[in-house]
N, C-alpha and C positions, 0 to 999 in steps of 0.2 A: 574383397566385396561384400565380407561379413560387416565390417566397419562401416560401410555405406548403408547397408539395410537396417543397421541398430541406429544410426543417426535419423536415418527417414522414419522410422519408428517411433522414434522418441519425438519429432516435429510433429507427428499426426497426433500424438498423445498430448501435446502442448496445446495444437489447437483446438482437440475435443474440449478440454478442460476449461480453455478462455470460451467455448460456446456454450457451457453450460451456467442456466440462469442462477442469479443470486438466491443462496438458501434452498437451492435443489438438492447440493450434496448433504441436507440434514434430512430430506423428506423420507419416510419408511420405505423400504423395499418392499417387492411384490413377495409373497410366501413361494419359499422354494418346494414345499411339498403341502399336501394335504390328504384329510380321510374320505376315502370313498368305498362304497359298496356295491355287490354283485349277488346274484343269485344262480344257482346253477339245479337242473333237474335231472334224476337220473331216467335214462330211457326205459321204461317198462317192457319187460319180455312180453312178446306177442304170441299169443297161443295159435296153435294150428287153426286152419279153417277160416271160414270166411266172417270179417267183421259185421256187425250189424249196420243197417242203413238208419239213418236220423232226418233223410230227406220227407220232406211233409207229402209228397206223392205216394212215395212207399208206405209211410205210416198208415195214412187214409186207405191204401188199397192192403194192409197187412202184408207188405210185402219186405224184402230185405230183412227177415226175422235172422237171428244167430243160427248157423250150424252147429248141430250139438250131436255128441255121440251119446248112446244109453247111458253111459256112465256120469256125463255132463250132466245130462238130466236125472240121475238118480243124485247127484251131490245137492243140485238145487232142491229136489223134493225133501232131502234130509232137511237142508238149513232152513227151507221153510217150515219145516215141522217145528224146528226149535224157536224160530222168531215166533211164530204165531202162537205157541205155548206161553212164552215169554209174554205176549203182548195180553191173550187171555189172564195173566197174573198180574198186569199193569208196570210189568218192568222194561218195558221198551224206552229207548231214549224218548220216542215223543210224548208217551203216556205219563213217563216221570218229569219231564218238562210242563207238559198240561198241568199237572198235580201242583206244581212251583207256581205256573199262573195263578190257579184257582185260589192257592191259600196266600197270595200277594207277595211271594218271597221276590226278591231282586233278582232280575235276568231269568227269571223262569226258574230259579233254583240252582244255583252254582254246585250244591254238595249234593243235590239231585242227581245232576247231570256228571257227575263225577263217577256215578257209579252205574253204568249203563250196560247190564252184561250183553244187551244183545249186539254190541259191536264185536264184540270178540270172535260171532260168527261170521263177520266180514274179514277179521283180520286172520282166521284160522285156513284161509283158501286164496292161492297167487292169483286167481281170475281177478279178485279185488283189484289188484295192480296193474291190471290193462289197461291201456288209454281210454277204454270205453267201459271199464269197470265190469262187475258181474251184475246182471239184475237176475235175482231169484224167483220173483214172480210179480204178479200185479201190484204187490204193495211193498216189496222190499227191493232197493237196491244198492250195492256196495260201490265205493270209487277208492282208490289210494293213490298215493304218489310218494318219492323221496325227494327232498329237497336240501340244499345246502345253500346258506348265508356265508359270504366272506366279507369279514372287515378288512379293507385294505389300505397301505399307505401309498400314496402316489406323488410322484415327482414328473417333472416335465416329461421324462425319458420313457415312462411307464411304472408300474403298480406292479405291489407284491402284497400276500396275505398276511395279518398279523393275527388272526383269529377267524375261527370258522364254528357254525351252528348248524349240524344237520339233524334231521328229524323226519320221520315217517308221519304222513297224516293219512287218517283214515276216516272216511264219511260214510254215514248209513243214512238213507233217505227212505223215508215212510210216508205211504200215501193216506189219504183219508177218506171214511165215509160219511156222506150227509155233508160234507164241505167241499167246496172247490178250492182246496187249500194243499198244500204238501210241505214236508218238514225234510230239513237235514240237519243230522248231529255229525259234528267234527272231532277227531281225537288225536292229539300230537304224543308220539311216543317213539322208543328207541333212540333218544336224544344223547348227541355226541358233542360235545364242548371243546375247543381247543384254542387255546391261547388269550388273546385278549378281545372280548366281544363287546366291552364297555360301550355304552349308548346307541349298541343297533336295536332296531324295534322291527316287529314283524306285522303285516297286515295280511287276514284273509276275507277273501270273498267270493261268492258265488252270484254268478250272471244269470239272470232268465232272460232267454230270449224268446219272445212270441214268434211264431210261424205266420206266414200270409193268411187272412181272414180272420186270425184267432184275436181274442181280446187281450188286452194289454195283462202283462204278467206282473202283479204288484209285491214289489218287495216289502215285507213289514219292519215297522220299526224296531232299532236294536239288532237288525241283520249284522252279520259280520264282526270282526274284531281287530283293533289294532292296538298293540300293547308291547311292553318292553320284554326281551327274552328272558327276563326273570322271573315276571309276572306269568309267561307262558309255560315257564318251568313247573310254578306254582300250582298255578290251574290250567291245565292243556287242553282245553275246549271251546269251540266257538258253535254258533247255530243259527241256522236260517229258516224263514218261513216265507212262502209265496202264496199268492191268492189270485184268483181271477173271478171276472163276472160270470153272469148265466148267458154267456153267448159263443158263437160259434157255428160249426158246419150244423144244417139240418139233418135229422129230425131229432137228434140226440144234442146238440149245442156242444158237438166236440170241438176242444181246442188244443192244440199241440205245441209244445214247450221244448226247447233245447236248453241244457245249462252246462256251464264251464266255471272251473275254479281257477282263481289267481293267487298268487303269493308274492308280496311285496316286500322287499328288503327295503328298510329305511336308516338312514345314518345322517342325521343333522337335516339339512334342507335336500339331499342327494338320496333320490330312490332308484330302485330297478323292479321289474315286476316279469313275472312268468305264468303265463295261461297255460293251463294243464286239464286233464281229463275231458270225458265227454258224457254227456248221458240225456235222455230226455222223457218228457212225462206227458199226459194226456189228463183235459179234464172234460167232464161230460155233465149234462143235465137229464140223464135219460128217465123216464117215468116210468119203465116197467122192472126196475129193480125194487122188489119189495121193502119198505122201510127205510131207503136209502136214494133219495130222490136225486143228490149228487155226488160227485166225487172226484179227486185226483188219484190216477194209476200210472205206474210205470209200463208204457205199452208196448216197448221193443222186447217182448220176451212172449214166449209161449207157455202159460200156463198149464199143469198137468191136474186133473181131477184124478186122487188116488183114494175116494173116501168109500171104495167098495172094495171088499175082501171077500176070497172064496170062502173063508171060514165064517163068515158071518151068516148065521142060518136064516136071517130074515132075507137077505137077498143072495143066496147061494146059487138059485137058478139064474139069477139076472146076471151075477159074476161068471156063472160057467156059459153063459151064450156070448157073453162079450169076449170072454179069454178064446172060446175056440174060435171065433171070428176074426181075431186078429192072429191068432197062430196055428189054426187046424183049420182053414177056411172050408177044406172040401168035405169037411164032415157035417156042416151045417147046411141048412136048407134056406133057398132054395137051390138044388144041386147045380154046380158050375165049374168044370175042372180047372178053367183058369181063374177061379176067383179069387181078388185081391181086395182085402178090405184094410181102409185106413184107420188112423187114430192111435196105434202104438207107438211110445216113443221111440221104440227102435225103427219104426216104418219110416221117421222121416216125414210122415204124411198126416198132420193135423187134421183134426175136423174144426168148422166154423159153424157158429150158432146161427139159427135162422129164427128172426123173431118176426120180421116183417112181410116175408112171402110166405101166406096163408096158403093158398093154392098149392104150393110144392110140400107142404105139412099135409093137407087134405090129401094128396095123391099117394103120400108115404103110407100114410094109414089103409088106404083102399088097398092099395098093393098089397102091404105086409097080412091084412086079414084074410085076403082072396089065398095068400101063400098057406098060411098057418092051416086055413078051412080043407086046403089040398092035401096037406100034410098029416093033419092031425083032424080028422073031420068030426064036426058037432062039439069042437073042443070048448066054445063057451057054454053049452048046455053041462059042462063038466066042472064047471066053475074054475075054469081057466081062461087066460088072457093072451094074447100074443105081444109077445117081448120082441123088440126090433132092435139092430144096431147096424149102422150108426143111428143115433135116435133120430126120431122125426123131427126134432128141433134143429136139425143142422143140415146144411146147405148138400151134404153127404149122403142122407138119406134115400130110401128107396123111392122117394117122390122124385129126384131130380130128373132134369130133361136133359139130354135124352135118357131114355130108361135104361137101367143097367142092372146087373144082376150082383154086385159087388155090395151085399149086404146078408145079414143073418136072422132068420124069424126062428122063435121057438115058442111053442104054447107052454104057459108056464103058471103054478098058481097065482090066482089073483093078489093075494097079499103080497108075494115077494114081487111081482110087477108093479104094484103101487109104492112100496116101499123104495124099489130102486128109482122111480120116478120122483120120488120125494129126495133122494139124494143129488139127482141131476139138478133138481130145480135150486137144491141148497147149494151146489159148487156155485152156479150162475149166479146166485146171490152174494156170497160170500167173497168170491174172485172176481166180480164185476165183470162178466160175462157180456157183453153187447151184442148185437146185431152183427155178424161177419167178423167177429173176435176169433182168433185161433187158439185150439186147445188141445192137450193131449189126454188120453184116458189110459191109466194106469191101474190094472187090478191087482189087487195087493195077495199075497200067499196066505 
């Protein structure tokens, strides 16, 4: 039986050999192996609580904002303080890159962008590395991820890695005042190289998608970077700028955008990409922010007004009235046993600015003055003014309909009240608080 099978196999082989065309025996054979590439991202740890919503309807209505603990809010306030101090010194990624642009330095100043201390604020907090990152306030957003590129040797039966390049990518986004423009600077660190990575290249990009009804989001020349891994190790940064037209939802011409990051591993003609991270920003052309006719800011966050201190003699009475309203409401006037006043970060109930509803503002002033006259008769003749919280410039003020008693009034020195009003106006200006924008009020000790 074995002999018969051997004879049959030999006959088949002879027939196949005779069937091969002349010269085919010398033709080059197909490669038995090839080099490929892939990229793998680490799943970020999700923080407890509800993730923010980037849906257009939610953002228009100031809904779907992140749920935060008082500690979360304090972390943001601390980070914002550091970042705005660096900005005043001209040491943020955006301001340094702008200096490079003005000086004509190539690519906005490679050496300048290498020294951007602000990104350390993002790197120091694990919240940066969530899927939706960490939005600190209207002007700063952090986003991070960890990726690994693998160079692979492949045969028809599978592939195995011959080298890898692991890195952490951290991005800091910064908003603009007086321009409908946004900036993102990305830095690679924690690089780990194993095996053979020769020929591998990496492309980093950020895509900006305009939501329904918003003008197109324009990527500026020079955005993103494609380079060898050796060059990424030598200079570990990339940057992106986006700008938009003065169009959008009336009356402030608000336009909404989402952004995502992409990392592409390249080996010869073979590429593998991974999309990661999520964020969003808003541009507007509101005319009522003094000296700042347009801007782009990060809108999926609740900013905190913390410029009033109980130790500041100029606004001590204003600060005391706000603090009592937030934490000892039964001590405040008008008297109301069930009084619950919003606005403190710990309350989870932010205030929202009222710019357009003048009737509500007028009702608020009328009601609070009547309350002050009731509890402090003749206060105006004694050089006092009626301070109110929530502010008359919010939709939670005493002028809201239906009428309520969840507010606090106090007759205080006129100069104290005036200084307090200046600090509120300054906050609206510096933090770009538009009509219906949510914010907290934190009184510093």
